[in-house]
C-alpha positions in Angstrom: -90.0 -127.4 -54.6 -87.0 -126.4 -53.0 -86.9 -127.9 -48.7 -84.1 -125.7 -46.8 -85.2 -127.7 -44.2 -87.2 -129.6 -43.0 -87.3 -131.1 -39.2 -89.5 -131.7 -36.4 -89.9 -128.2 -35.2 -88.8 -125.7 -38.8 -90.1 -126.4 -42.8 -88.5 -123.6 -44.4 -89.4 -124.1 -48.8 -89.9 -122.3 -51.9 -91.6 -123.3 -54.4 -90.5 -123.1 -58.3 -92.0 -123.3 -61.7 -93.3 -126.7 -62.9 -95.1 -127.0 -66.3 -97.2 -130.0 -64.8 -99.1 -127.7 -62.5 -101.4 -124.8 -63.4 -99.6 -121.9 -64.7 -96.4 -123.6 -64.1 -97.0 -123.6 -60.4 -97.3 -119.9 -59.9 -98.2 -119.1 -56.2 -99.4 -115.3 -56.7 -102.8 -113.8 -56.8 -101.8 -110.2 -58.0 -99.8 -112.0 -61.0 -101.7 -115.1 -62.2 -104.1 -115.2 -65.1 -107.1 -117.4 -63.1 -107.1 -116.6 -59.3 -108.8 -119.7 -59.4 -105.8 -122.0 -60.3 -103.8 -120.3 -57.6 -106.0 -121.3 -55.0 -106.0 -124.7 -56.5 -102.5 -124.3 -56.4 -102.1 -123.1 -52.6 -104.3 -125.7 -50.9 -102.4 -128.3 -53.0 -99.4 -127.1 -51.1 -101.3 -127.2 -47.9 -101.9 -130.5 -47.8 -98.3 -131.2 -49.3 -97.2 -130.1 -45.6 -100.0 -131.5 -44.0 -101.4 -127.7 -43.2 -104.4 -126.0 -44.2 -104.5 -123.4 -46.5 -106.0 -121.5 -43.5 -102.5 -121.7 -41.8 -101.2 -119.3 -44.4 -100.5 -115.2 -44.3 -100.0 -113.6 -47.2 -98.6 -110.2 -47.4 -99.3 -107.4 -50.2 -95.9 -106.5 -51.0 -95.0 -103.1 -52.1 -91.3 -103.2 -52.3 -91.1 -101.3 -48.7 -89.1 -101.5 -45.4 -92.6 -102.4 -43.3 -92.5 -105.6 -41.8 -95.4 -107.0 -39.9 -96.1 -109.3 -36.5 -98.3 -111.6 -37.4 -100.7 -113.1 -34.3 -103.0 -116.4 -34.6 -105.8 -113.7 -35.7 -103.8 -112.9 -38.7 -103.9 -116.7 -39.9 -105.8 -117.0 -43.1 -104.9 -113.4 -44.7 -104.0 -113.3 -48.1 -105.0 -117.0 -48.3 -108.1 -117.0 -50.5 -108.5 -113.0 -51.3 -105.6 -110.3 -52.0 -108.2 -108.3 -50.0 -107.7 -109.3 -46.7 -103.9 -109.9 -47.0 -101.4 -108.1 -44.7 -101.6 -104.8 -46.7 -98.0 -102.6 -47.7 -95.8 -104.6 -46.2 -92.6 -107.1 -47.5 -91.5 -108.7 -44.1 -93.5 -110.9 -41.8 -92.9 -112.3 -38.2 -94.0 -114.3 -35.7 -94.2 -115.9 -32.4 -96.9 -118.1 -33.0 -96.9 -121.7 -34.0 -98.4 -123.2 -36.7 -98.7 -120.3 -39.0 -97.0 -120.3 -42.7 -95.5 -117.1 -43.1 -95.4 -116.7 -47.2 -93.2 -114.4 -49.9 -93.3 -113.6 -53.5 -90.6 -113.0 -55.9 -89.2 -113.5 -59.6 -85.8 -112.4 -59.0 -86.0 -110.8 -56.1 -84.6 -111.7 -52.9 -86.4 -114.3 -50.8 -85.0 -114.0 -47.2 -86.3 -116.7 -44.5 -85.0 -117.1 -41.0 -85.9 -118.7 -37.5 -84.5 -118.2 -34.3 -82.7 -121.2 -32.3 -84.4 -120.2 -28.4 -86.2 -117.7 -29.2 -89.2 -119.2 -31.6 -89.4 -116.1 -34.2 -89.7 -117.0 -37.3 -90.4 -114.9 -40.2 -90.3 -114.1 -44.2 -88.8 -110.9 -45.9 -88.8 -109.8 -49.6 -86.5 -107.8 -50.9 -85.7 -106.6 -54.1 -83.5 -104.1 -55.2 -85.7 -101.7 -54.0 -86.3 -103.2 -50.5 -82.7 -103.9 -50.0 -81.3 -100.3 -50.2 -83.7 -99.5 -47.9 -82.2 -101.9 -45.6 -85.7 -104.2 -45.5 -83.6 -106.9 -43.6 -81.4 -105.1 -41.4 -84.2 -103.3 -40.0 -86.1 -105.9 -38.8 -83.3 -108.0 -37.6 -82.2 -105.4 -35.4 -85.8 -104.2 -34.2 -85.9 -107.8 -33.8 -82.7 -107.7 -31.3 -83.1 -104.2 -29.7 -87.5 -104.6 -29.2 -88.5 -108.2 -29.2 -85.2 -109.2 -27.0 -83.7 -111.5 -29.4 -80.0 -112.6 -29.1 -78.1 -112.1 -32.4 -76.3 -115.8 -32.4 -79.6 -117.2 -32.6 -80.7 -116.7 -36.3 -80.5 -118.7 -39.0 -81.0 -117.6 -42.0 -82.1 -119.0 -45.8 -81.0 -116.8 -48.3 -83.5 -118.2 -51.1 -82.7 -118.3 -55.1 -82.7 -115.0 -57.0 -81.5 -113.1 -60.0 -77.9 -113.7 -59.6 -75.3 -110.3 -60.5 -74.5 -111.9 -63.8 -78.1 -111.3 -65.1 -78.7 -107.8 -62.9 -78.3 -105.3 -64.9 -78.7 -102.0 -64.4 -78.3 -97.9 -64.9 -76.2 -95.7 -63.0 -79.1 -94.5 -61.4 -80.1 -97.9 -59.5 -76.0 -98.6 -59.0 -75.6 -95.1 -57.5 -78.4 -95.9 -54.2 -76.6 -99.2 -54.0 -73.4 -97.0 -53.7 -75.0 -94.7 -51.2 -75.6 -97.6 -48.5 -71.4 -97.2 -47.8 -71.0 -100.9 -47.7 -72.2 -102.5 -51.4 -69.3 -101.3 -53.7 -68.0 -104.4 -53.6 -70.6 -106.5 -55.4 -71.2 -103.6 -58.0 -69.2 -104.3 -61.3 -69.4 -102.0 -64.1 -68.9 -103.3 -67.8 -67.2 -100.2 -70.2 -68.2 -102.3 -73.5 -72.1 -102.4 -72.1 -72.1 -98.8 -69.8 -74.5 -101.2 -67.6 -73.5 -102.2 -64.0 -74.2 -105.5 -62.6 -75.2 -105.4 -58.7 -75.2 -109.3 -56.6 -78.4 -108.2 -54.3 -78.1 -111.8 -52.6 -74.7 -110.3 -51.2 -75.6 -107.1 -50.7 -78.2 -108.0 -48.3 -76.2 -110.7 -46.4 -73.2 -107.6 -45.6 -76.3 -105.8 -44.2 -76.8 -108.8 -41.9 -73.3 -109.4 -40.9 -72.9 -105.8 -40.0 -75.3 -105.9 -36.9 -73.3 -109.1 -35.9 -75.3 -111.9 -38.0 -71.9 -114.5 -38.8 -71.2 -115.9 -41.9 -72.3 -119.3 -40.6 -75.7 -118.5 -39.7 -76.8 -117.8 -43.0 -77.5 -120.2 -45.9 -77.3 -119.2 -49.4 -78.9 -121.1 -52.2 -77.2 -119.5 -55.7 -80.0 -120.7 -57.9 -80.1 -117.6 -60.7 -84.1 -117.6 -61.6 -83.3 -115.6 -64.4 -80.9 -118.9 -66.0 -83.2 -121.4 -64.3 -85.6 -123.3 -66.2 -87.5 -123.9 -63.0 -87.0 -120.0 -62.2 -89.7 -117.4 -62.7 -87.9 -114.5 -63.9 -90.0 -111.4 -64.5 -86.6 -109.4 -65.9 -86.2 -112.7 -68.6 -90.0 -113.2 -69.9 -91.8 -110.0 -68.4 -94.6 -112.6 -67.4 -96.8 -113.1 -65.1 -96.0 -115.9 -62.2 -94.2 -116.1 -59.0 -92.2 -118.3 -56.4 -93.4 -118.4 -52.8 -90.8 -118.7 -50.1 -92.5 -120.0 -46.6 -91.8 -121.0 -43.1 -93.5 -122.4 -40.4 -92.9 -123.4 -36.9 -94.5 -126.4 -35.1 -94.7 -126.4 -31.8 
């Protein structure tokens, strides 16, 4: 497991592939061989971080730009079954303490964040579809404009994802990134392969910078899920299994 932050107030981590665990430490009920294995993995993780499985909140990710404000009443949703997970959403945020917000990925970009004074935390799933829909930018704009969070108080973690070297796409996807109007710098065309290679992490960082978030507020883990042996990679393996990025604020 990668631990990005672990102090008296914030715990922010991401599970990684581990061959000694059930289903290689897969945490996703929607992409597994046996749901009982995933629940056991989740319960073990909850014990490791001093939480209950009922403190976790899970989304049903659909590569959307939808986000959801989690409250105390949502605790435990999606923890034991897909049936009660937060439907059709790819980002969660909350002002409540002791709730573990989660995001799944296997090449897509996980984004975790907290605010130094506003007590908000969040978890975002931004695959390429989420990025071209500007899910991260839209959520932070909402927090700034509707939840009165100051832009300079955010601290953001961009977690492991597929790197530009391995994120190979055709013109249809590249054109959607170009249409954003600010991603050209992160699109590389390989003449011999007739393919484009895109840096999804850096495109998201650019989105954050466009709304006033500074580079020093952003932490980036450049581990490539495709190249790293501890990475779940849908592009590389076409198999089941997902990382889980999660964040919790203590009282």
